[in-house]
Backbone bond lengths (Angstrom), bond angles and torsions (degrees), N, CA, C in turn:
res aa  C-N    CA-C-N  psi(-1)  N-CA   C-N-CA  omega(-1)  CA-C   N-CA-C  phi
1 M - - - 1.452 - - 1.523 109.73 -
2 E 1.285 115.82 132.54 1.464 121.49 -178.90 1.521 110.31 -77.82
3 Q 1.329 116.25 133.53 1.463 121.52 178.92 1.523 108.90 -86.80
4 L 1.307 117.51 127.56 1.460 123.05 -180.00 1.519 109.50 -83.55
5 V 1.341 115.59 138.58 1.462 121.43 -178.17 1.523 108.72 -126.65
6 L 1.320 116.05 135.80 1.452 123.01 175.99 1.521 108.52 -117.42
7 E 1.327 116.31 127.76 1.461 122.02 178.36 1.528 109.68 -88.83
8 A 1.335 116.83 141.95 1.461 122.15 179.16 1.520 109.64 -145.69
9 E 1.321 115.36 165.88 1.461 121.83 176.19 1.523 108.47 -128.03
10 V 1.323 115.91 146.91 1.463 120.72 175.15 1.517 107.78 -68.93
11 R 1.337 116.43 136.34 1.468 118.46 177.61 1.512 109.51 -104.82
12 E 1.299 114.51 140.68 1.466 121.45 -174.63 1.523 112.25 -82.08
13 G 1.316 116.65 -47.31 1.459 120.30 -174.36 1.505 112.66 -83.86
14 K 1.321 114.48 164.24 1.457 121.62 177.60 1.530 108.00 -137.18
15 G 1.296 115.66 165.38 1.457 120.28 175.46 1.514 113.38 101.44
16 K 1.324 114.06 170.44 1.451 121.92 -174.94 1.528 112.93 -65.08
17 S 1.329 117.19 -43.20 1.470 119.21 -177.52 1.523 111.53 -67.46
18 Y 1.334 117.11 -37.03 1.460 119.56 177.96 1.526 110.90 -68.66
19 A 1.333 116.81 -37.94 1.463 120.71 177.88 1.528 110.72 -63.80
20 R 1.314 116.99 -40.74 1.478 120.62 177.07 1.521 110.93 -63.18
21 K 1.325 116.35 -40.12 1.465 120.76 178.12 1.534 110.55 -61.57
22 L 1.342 116.22 -43.10 1.466 120.07 178.04 1.521 111.32 -60.84
23 R 1.332 117.06 -44.07 1.464 120.51 -179.80 1.521 111.45 -63.41
24 R 1.334 117.56 -37.53 1.466 120.93 176.59 1.525 110.93 -63.66
25 E 1.336 116.40 -31.83 1.464 121.55 178.28 1.527 112.31 -81.77
26 G 1.328 116.64 -1.43 1.453 120.54 177.69 1.515 114.77 87.31
27 L 1.328 118.16 21.52 1.465 122.30 179.17 1.520 109.90 -115.75
28 I 1.326 116.20 164.76 1.457 121.86 179.53 1.526 108.98 -113.04
29 P 1.333 118.61 125.23 1.467 119.26 172.17 1.523 109.15 -73.32
30 A 1.323 116.01 141.04 1.464 120.78 -178.71 1.518 109.88 -148.58
31 V 1.326 115.69 163.30 1.460 122.60 177.47 1.518 107.58 -133.74
32 V 1.339 115.73 135.87 1.456 121.37 174.53 1.515 107.16 -106.95
33 Y 1.326 115.49 115.46 1.461 120.77 176.27 1.513 106.49 -90.55
34 G 1.320 115.48 111.26 1.446 120.00 -172.21 1.503 113.98 -111.66
35 V 1.307 113.26 -167.67 1.453 121.25 179.74 1.524 109.74 -69.35
36 D 1.332 117.09 -40.57 1.460 121.17 -177.36 1.525 112.38 -90.36
37 E 1.314 116.45 -69.35 1.460 120.84 -178.17 1.518 109.28 -149.36
38 A 1.320 116.23 163.85 1.465 121.26 -179.67 1.525 110.22 -75.13
39 V 1.331 115.91 142.75 1.457 122.08 179.48 1.520 108.60 -123.92
40 S 1.334 116.70 128.56 1.458 121.63 177.31 1.525 108.67 -85.27
41 I 1.342 115.61 128.76 1.459 120.55 -178.10 1.524 109.80 -134.06
42 Q 1.316 115.50 172.52 1.458 122.06 173.47 1.519 108.59 -129.80
43 L 1.339 115.56 142.06 1.456 121.96 -174.20 1.521 111.46 -123.39
44 N 1.322 115.40 156.66 1.458 122.42 173.24 1.533 107.29 -85.75
45 P 1.336 119.00 124.29 1.460 120.35 -175.94 1.526 113.84 -65.42
46 E 1.344 118.31 -33.45 1.460 120.52 179.43 1.528 111.18 -65.66
47 E 1.337 116.60 -41.92 1.458 120.36 178.77 1.527 110.99 -64.54
48 L 1.335 117.05 -42.82 1.457 120.55 179.70 1.526 110.76 -65.49
49 H 1.314 116.83 -42.42 1.463 120.64 179.94 1.526 111.39 -61.63
50 S 1.330 117.03 -44.08 1.464 119.57 179.88 1.530 111.18 -68.18
51 L 1.322 117.47 -32.22 1.463 121.07 178.19 1.524 111.34 -69.38
52 L 1.327 116.61 -39.90 1.461 120.88 -178.21 1.522 112.57 -83.68
53 N 1.315 118.01 -7.98 1.455 122.23 -178.76 1.530 109.96 -89.04
54 T 1.326 116.54 57.98 1.451 123.39 177.55 1.521 108.02 -124.30
55 K 1.312 116.44 177.63 1.466 120.08 178.41 1.521 111.57 -61.96
56 A 1.320 116.99 -34.47 1.469 121.13 -178.87 1.526 112.02 -75.69
57 G 1.308 118.03 -19.88 1.466 121.13 -178.51 1.510 110.57 68.39
58 S 1.321 116.44 -130.60 1.467 119.97 -179.20 1.522 111.80 -85.82
59 N 1.325 118.27 0.16 1.467 121.92 179.21 1.520 110.99 -92.87
60 I 1.297 117.12 50.10 1.451 121.50 -175.25 1.524 110.15 -123.90
61 V 1.314 116.28 140.62 1.462 121.37 174.90 1.519 106.96 -92.20
62 F 1.325 116.53 128.27 1.462 120.55 179.36 1.514 109.72 -140.80
63 K 1.317 115.50 167.20 1.462 121.95 178.78 1.521 108.87 -91.44
64 L 1.321 115.62 137.80 1.450 122.67 175.68 1.514 107.93 -112.90
65 R 1.316 116.46 121.75 1.458 122.19 178.47 1.530 107.57 -111.39
66 V 1.342 116.37 111.19 1.462 122.09 -177.14 1.520 108.51 -99.99
67 S 1.339 116.06 119.19 1.461 119.59 178.40 1.527 109.23 -73.28
68 G 1.317 115.80 145.43 1.453 120.89 -178.73 1.519 113.23 82.45
69 E 1.304 117.15 10.45 1.457 120.84 178.76 1.522 108.51 -122.06
70 K 1.321 116.08 136.90 1.468 120.47 -177.39 1.526 112.25 -70.91
71 N 1.317 115.75 -23.76 1.461 120.81 -176.73 1.526 111.25 -63.96
72 K 1.302 115.95 146.23 1.460 119.56 175.36 1.523 109.29 -72.17
73 E 1.308 116.37 -173.67 1.453 120.46 179.39 1.524 110.75 -60.83
74 R 1.321 115.14 144.90 1.464 121.13 178.36 1.522 108.47 -111.21
75 S 1.315 116.80 144.07 1.459 121.18 170.32 1.521 107.20 -86.69
76 V 1.328 116.13 126.65 1.463 120.46 -177.01 1.529 110.73 -136.67
77 I 1.320 114.92 161.66 1.454 122.76 169.98 1.523 107.53 -130.56
78 V 1.325 116.89 161.36 1.454 121.32 177.90 1.520 108.03 -79.01
79 K 1.325 115.62 121.06 1.464 121.39 178.28 1.519 110.02 -87.83
80 D 1.330 116.68 -45.28 1.459 121.97 -179.51 1.512 108.70 -149.28
81 L 1.313 116.12 138.98 1.455 121.93 -177.85 1.517 108.27 -131.72
82 N 1.325 116.99 114.09 1.464 122.06 178.70 1.519 108.93 -105.47
83 Y 1.328 115.58 130.93 1.463 118.39 177.91 1.515 110.27 -141.91
84 N 1.317 114.45 158.02 1.450 123.14 -179.76 1.520 108.10 -85.24
85 V 1.319 117.77 116.50 1.459 120.95 -177.29 1.522 112.39 -73.71
86 M 1.321 117.54 -19.19 1.463 120.59 -179.28 1.525 111.80 -71.36
87 N 1.335 117.05 -42.36 1.471 119.08 -178.98 1.522 112.39 -121.12
88 D 1.336 117.59 10.10 1.465 123.85 175.30 1.525 112.50 56.54
89 S 1.335 116.18 41.48 1.465 120.27 177.52 1.520 109.43 -112.96
90 F 1.330 115.38 152.69 1.462 120.86 179.06 1.521 110.12 -75.04
91 I 1.330 116.80 140.69 1.458 122.39 176.63 1.522 109.81 -103.44
92 H 1.337 116.67 -46.84 1.468 121.11 -176.23 1.520 108.87 -160.41
93 V 1.333 116.23 147.43 1.456 121.40 179.20 1.526 109.22 -130.82
94 D 1.317 115.90 133.08 1.464 122.19 171.44 1.517 107.78 -108.45
95 L 1.323 116.21 127.13 1.460 121.84 179.09 1.521 108.40 -113.74
96 L 1.317 116.13 147.61 1.449 122.04 -179.52 1.516 108.58 -119.77
97 E 1.333 115.59 121.00 1.462 120.36 177.98 1.522 109.21 -74.49
98 I 1.316 115.86 134.40 1.456 119.47 178.08 1.513 108.91 -120.33
99 R 1.299 114.65 148.10 1.461 121.18 178.52 1.509 107.82 -98.08
100 M 1.310 117.57 120.94 1.457 121.97 -178.06 1.525 112.21 -77.45
101 D 1.343 117.21 -12.11 1.456 120.16 -178.98 1.530 113.39 -103.29
102 Q 1.345 117.22 6.95 1.462 121.00 -179.97 1.523 109.39 -131.98
103 K 1.339 115.59 156.15 1.461 120.29 176.11 1.503 109.75 -80.30
């Protein structure tokens, strides 16, 4: 079975105005809730859409590779997905890091 990978970048700014700026630039603000602490990231909407466009939908475990972070790939699932129903675009994504070696 092929492991799905999503590329992301750490985002510097926080808050509503910065999130709006990201959306205008065509990116999705997101947060990864991990084992240690939450990390604010930004995602490419086309990559996320193609990843979630499977039979499992948003109930899929995939690898998240964050550029600019020393950590290796993380296994994550979608915790919460907010999107605009008027134009079918993503507003915000919450990802949850899971440990494959623990229950």
